[in-house]
C-alpha positions as CSV (number, residue, x, y, z in Angstrom):
1,M,4.8,-9.6,-6.3
2,T,8.5,-10.3,-5.8
3,D,11.1,-12.1,-8.0
4,I,13.0,-13.6,-5.0
5,A,11.5,-16.3,-2.8
6,Y,12.8,-18.7,-0.2
7,S,11.0,-21.5,1.4
8,I,10.5,-21.1,5.1
9,V,13.2,-23.8,5.8
10,E,15.7,-22.0,3.5
11,A,14.9,-18.6,5.1
12,R,15.4,-19.9,8.6
13,A,18.9,-21.1,7.7
14,R,19.9,-17.9,5.9
15,L,17.8,-15.2,7.7
16,G,20.7,-13.0,8.6
17,A,22.1,-12.9,5.1
18,I,18.7,-12.5,3.5
19,A,17.8,-9.6,5.9
20,R,21.0,-7.8,5.2
21,E,20.5,-8.2,1.4
22,V,17.0,-6.9,1.6
23,S,18.1,-3.9,3.7
24,A,20.9,-3.1,1.3
25,T,19.1,-3.6,-2.0
26,R,15.5,-2.7,-1.0
27,E,14.4,-5.7,-3.0
28,P,11.6,-7.6,-1.2
29,V,11.9,-11.3,-0.6
30,A,9.0,-13.7,-0.3
31,I,8.9,-16.4,2.3
32,T,7.0,-19.5,1.2
33,D,5.5,-22.5,2.9
34,H,4.6,-25.4,0.6
35,G,4.7,-23.1,-2.4
36,N,2.4,-20.4,-0.9
37,T,3.7,-17.0,0.0
38,I,3.2,-16.5,3.7
39,A,5.3,-13.3,4.3
40,I,7.3,-10.7,2.5
41,L,10.5,-9.4,4.0
42,V,11.0,-5.7,3.1
43,S,13.6,-3.1,4.0
44,P,13.0,-0.6,6.8
45,A,12.8,2.2,4.3
46,D,10.1,0.4,2.3
47,A,8.2,-0.5,5.5
48,L,8.2,3.2,6.5
49,E,6.9,4.2,3.0
50,L,4.1,1.6,3.3
51,E,3.1,3.0,6.7
52,E,3.0,6.5,5.3
53,M,1.0,5.5,2.3
54,R,-1.5,3.6,4.5
55,A,-1.8,6.7,6.8
56,L,-2.4,8.9,3.7
57,A,-5.1,6.6,2.3
58,A,-6.8,6.5,5.7
59,Y,-6.7,10.3,5.9
60,R,-8.2,10.6,2.4
61,E,-11.0,8.1,3.2
62,R,-11.9,10.1,6.4
63,R,-11.8,13.4,4.4
64,D,-13.9,11.9,1.6
65,R,-16.5,10.8,4.2
66,G,-16.6,14.3,5.5
67,E,-15.0,13.5,8.8
68,S,-12.6,15.8,10.4
69,A,-9.4,15.0,8.6
70,G,-7.0,16.6,11.0
71,V,-6.3,19.2,13.6
72,P,-6.9,22.9,12.8
73,H,-3.8,25.0,12.6
74,D,-4.5,27.1,15.6
75,E,-5.2,24.0,17.7
76,A,-2.0,22.3,16.5
77,Y,-0.1,25.5,17.4
78,R,-1.5,25.5,20.9
79,R,-0.6,21.8,21.4
80,V,3.0,22.3,20.2
81,F,3.8,25.7,21.7
82,G,1.3,25.9,24.6
83,G,-0.2,29.3,23.8
84,D,-2.0,31.3,21.3
85,E,-0.6,31.8,17.8
86,A,1.3,35.0,17.4
């Protein structure tokens, strides 16, 4: 999962430095408790990518089930511009 890991005690003592390193390098860091990974610290950029991938997967699942997968273009236009499409 990740090559870098800190125990929860180590992470608590060095959190600022660890967080800055993760943000700069985009290398995730595992936080462990008694040898078990309990959390993964990721960069903001990676967190955003993860959110986008999850949203895309949810969209595809809805689409594959035949559910409405989005807003029709004309409706989106009305919502954004408040009138009929020109």
